[in-house]
C-alpha positions as CSV (number, residue, x, y, z in Angstrom):
1,M,17.0,0.3,12.3
2,I,13.9,1.0,14.4
3,E,13.4,4.3,12.7
4,T,13.6,2.6,9.3
5,A,11.1,0.0,10.4
6,L,8.6,2.6,11.8
7,T,8.9,4.7,8.6
8,A,8.3,1.7,6.4
9,F,5.4,0.5,8.5
10,T,3.7,3.9,8.5
11,T,4.3,4.3,4.7
12,F,2.9,0.9,3.8
13,F,-0.1,1.2,6.2
14,A,-1.0,4.5,4.6
15,V,-0.7,3.4,0.9
16,I,-2.2,-0.1,1.4
17,G,-5.1,1.1,3.5
18,P,-6.2,-2.0,5.5
19,I,-9.4,-0.3,6.7
20,D,-10.5,0.8,3.3
21,S,-9.7,-2.7,1.9
22,A,-11.7,-4.4,4.6
23,V,-14.7,-2.2,3.9
24,L,-14.4,-2.9,0.1
25,L,-14.2,-6.7,0.7
26,A,-17.4,-6.6,2.7
27,T,-19.0,-4.5,0.0
28,L,-18.0,-6.9,-2.8
29,T,-19.0,-10.1,-0.9
30,P,-22.3,-9.3,0.8
31,N,-23.6,-12.9,0.3
32,A,-20.3,-14.7,1.1
33,T,-20.0,-17.0,4.1
34,R,-17.4,-16.3,6.7
35,A,-15.3,-19.2,5.4
36,E,-15.5,-18.0,1.8
37,R,-14.5,-14.4,2.9
38,R,-11.6,-15.9,5.0
39,A,-10.3,-17.8,2.0
40,I,-10.4,-14.7,-0.2
41,A,-8.6,-12.6,2.4
42,V,-5.8,-15.1,3.0
43,K,-5.1,-15.7,-0.7
44,A,-5.3,-12.0,-1.5
45,V,-2.9,-11.0,1.2
46,L,-0.4,-13.8,0.2
47,I,-0.5,-12.6,-3.4
48,A,-0.1,-8.9,-2.5
49,T,2.7,-9.7,-0.1
50,L,4.6,-11.6,-2.7
51,I,4.2,-8.8,-5.2
52,V,5.4,-6.1,-2.8
53,L,8.4,-8.2,-1.6
54,V,9.5,-8.8,-5.2
55,F,9.5,-5.0,-5.8
56,A,11.4,-4.4,-2.5
57,L,14.1,-7.0,-3.2
58,L,14.4,-6.8,-7.0
59,G,13.1,-3.4,-8.0
60,Q,16.2,-1.4,-7.2
61,P,18.7,-3.8,-9.0
62,I,16.5,-3.7,-12.1
63,L,16.4,0.1,-12.0
64,T,20.2,0.1,-11.6
65,Q,20.5,-1.9,-14.8
66,L,18.3,0.7,-16.5
67,G,20.7,3.5,-15.3
68,V,18.3,5.0,-12.8
69,T,20.2,6.5,-9.8
70,L,19.0,6.3,-6.1
71,P,18.5,10.1,-5.9
72,A,16.3,10.1,-9.0
73,L,14.3,7.2,-7.6
74,Q,13.9,8.9,-4.2
75,V,12.7,12.1,-5.9
76,A,10.3,10.4,-8.3
77,G,9.0,8.0,-5.7
78,G,8.5,10.9,-3.3
79,I,6.5,12.9,-5.8
80,I,4.2,9.8,-6.5
81,L,3.7,9.2,-2.8
82,F,3.0,12.9,-2.2
83,M,0.3,12.8,-4.8
84,I,-1.3,9.8,-3.1
85,A,-1.0,11.5,0.3
86,L,-2.6,14.6,-1.1
87,E,-5.6,12.6,-2.4
88,M,-5.9,10.9,1.0
89,T,-5.7,14.1,3.0
90,L,-8.3,15.8,0.8
91,S,-10.5,12.7,1.1
92,K,-10.7,12.2,-2.7
93,R,-10.3,8.5,-2.5
94,P,-12.4,6.8,0.2
95,G,-12.3,3.0,0.0
96,P,-14.5,1.9,-2.8
97,S,-13.9,4.9,-5.0
98,R,-10.2,4.0,-5.2
99,L,-11.3,2.0,-8.3
100,S,-12.2,3.6,-11.6
101,A,-15.7,3.3,-12.9
102,K,-14.7,0.6,-15.3
103,E,-12.8,-1.3,-12.5
104,S,-15.8,-1.0,-10.2
105,E,-18.1,-2.3,-12.8
106,E,-15.8,-5.3,-13.5
107,A,-15.4,-5.9,-9.8
108,E,-19.2,-6.0,-9.3
109,T,-19.5,-8.6,-12.2
110,K,-16.8,-10.7,-10.6
111,A,-18.3,-10.5,-7.1
112,E,-20.3,-13.6,-8.0
113,R,-17.1,-15.5,-8.5
114,H,-15.1,-15.1,-5.2
115,A,-12.0,-16.7,-6.5
116,E,-11.5,-13.9,-9.1
117,I,-12.1,-11.2,-6.5
118,T,-9.0,-12.5,-4.7
119,V,-6.7,-11.2,-7.5
120,F,-8.8,-8.3,-8.8
121,P,-9.5,-5.9,-7.3
122,L,-8.3,-7.0,-3.8
123,A,-4.8,-8.3,-4.2
124,T,-4.1,-5.7,-6.9
125,P,-4.6,-2.8,-7.3
126,L,-5.9,-2.3,-3.8
127,L,-3.3,-4.0,-1.6
128,A,-0.4,-4.2,-4.0
129,G,-1.0,-1.1,-6.0
130,P,1.3,1.5,-7.5
131,G,1.8,3.2,-4.1
132,A,2.9,0.1,-2.4
133,M,5.2,-0.9,-5.2
134,T,6.8,2.5,-5.4
135,S,7.2,2.6,-1.6
136,A,8.8,-0.8,-1.6
137,I,11.4,0.2,-4.2
138,V,12.2,3.6,-2.6
139,L,12.5,2.3,1.0
140,A,14.5,-0.7,-0.1
141,A,16.9,1.4,-2.2
142,G,17.2,3.8,0.7
143,T,18.8,1.1,2.8
144,R,21.9,1.4,0.5
145,G,22.6,-2.3,0.7
146,D,22.5,-2.5,4.5
147,F,21.1,-5.9,5.2
148,K,19.8,-5.0,8.7
149,L,17.9,-2.0,7.3
150,L,16.6,-4.0,4.4
151,A,15.4,-6.6,6.8
152,A,13.6,-3.9,8.8
153,V,11.8,-2.9,5.6
154,V,10.8,-6.5,4.9
155,V,9.6,-7.0,8.5
156,A,7.5,-3.8,8.2
157,I,5.9,-5.1,5.0
158,L,5.1,-8.4,6.6
159,A,3.7,-6.6,9.7
160,V,1.4,-4.4,7.7
161,M,0.2,-7.3,5.6
162,L,-0.5,-9.2,8.8
163,V,-2.5,-6.3,10.2
164,T,-4.3,-6.1,6.8
165,L,-5.2,-9.8,7.0
166,V,-6.7,-9.2,10.4
167,F,-8.8,-6.3,9.1
168,L,-9.9,-8.4,6.1
169,L,-10.9,-11.3,8.3
170,L,-13.0,-8.9,10.4
171,A,-14.3,-7.1,7.2
172,Q,-18.0,-7.5,7.9
173,E,-17.7,-6.4,11.6
174,I,-15.6,-3.4,10.6
175,H,-18.1,-2.5,7.8
176,Q,-20.9,-2.5,10.3
177,L,-19.2,-0.8,13.3
178,I,-16.9,1.8,11.9
179,G,-18.5,5.1,10.9
180,V,-17.8,7.1,7.7
181,T,-16.4,10.0,9.8
182,A,-14.0,7.8,11.7
183,R,-12.8,6.2,8.5
184,K,-12.2,9.6,7.0
185,V,-10.2,10.8,10.0
186,I,-7.9,7.8,10.0
187,V,-7.3,8.2,6.2
188,R,-6.5,11.9,6.6
189,V,-4.1,11.4,9.5
190,F,-2.1,8.8,7.6
191,G,-2.3,11.0,4.6
192,V,-0.5,13.8,6.4
193,L,2.1,11.3,7.7
194,L,2.6,9.9,4.2
195,A,3.0,13.4,2.8
196,A,5.8,14.2,5.3
197,I,7.6,11.0,4.4
198,A,7.2,11.7,0.7
199,V,8.7,15.3,1.1
200,Q,11.6,13.9,3.1
201,S,12.3,11.4,0.4
202,I,12.4,14.2,-2.2
203,F,14.7,16.3,0.1
204,N,17.0,13.3,0.5
205,G,17.1,12.7,-3.2
206,I,18.0,16.3,-3.9
207,A,20.6,16.4,-1.2
208,D,22.3,13.4,-2.7
209,T,22.7,15.0,-6.1
210,H,25.3,17.5,-7.3
211,I,22.9,20.0,-8.7
212,F,23.2,22.5,-5.9
213,R,26.8,21.9,-5.1
């Protein structure tokens, strides 16, 4: 159970990227008051948490109805997570550049309306993006219906979101204090850890099939 919780925590921390999200929040709300930024952070984390929990609790049953097996899900999810980890390790997606040019332009336009920033781009796709959704489905499916293990995954999600909220509440301070080099080192370290988790997911998926038996 502890191993499952640690794996889930590391995975979600890596794919959600609390530090990058905090830096982006500070960038998008340069003229916001502390109260306004606090409101944005709390609402965004609540929305993102709800999205990820829905994928964790309902994603696998829906895929089962579609005829997708657990091994297939583990392999596919592992490949997606490995691609994300590779980008992180090679530093191809520092915080703000995680958005496309079109998304960045739209985000800048919406920066004047703080309520809209809450949903886009903060809650999604930054906090509850494809990586977090895929991770939620894969990790929840990997519990194989064990309630305690599923509870560990849910606790890990809540823990990461709580940490993310703390970072977002301290967004301006983090933006001012943390250096570019330190941020890149943190991203790369978690990128390596995420890559290892992704590869293990692929191995587990292959081991559970009958292809090589």
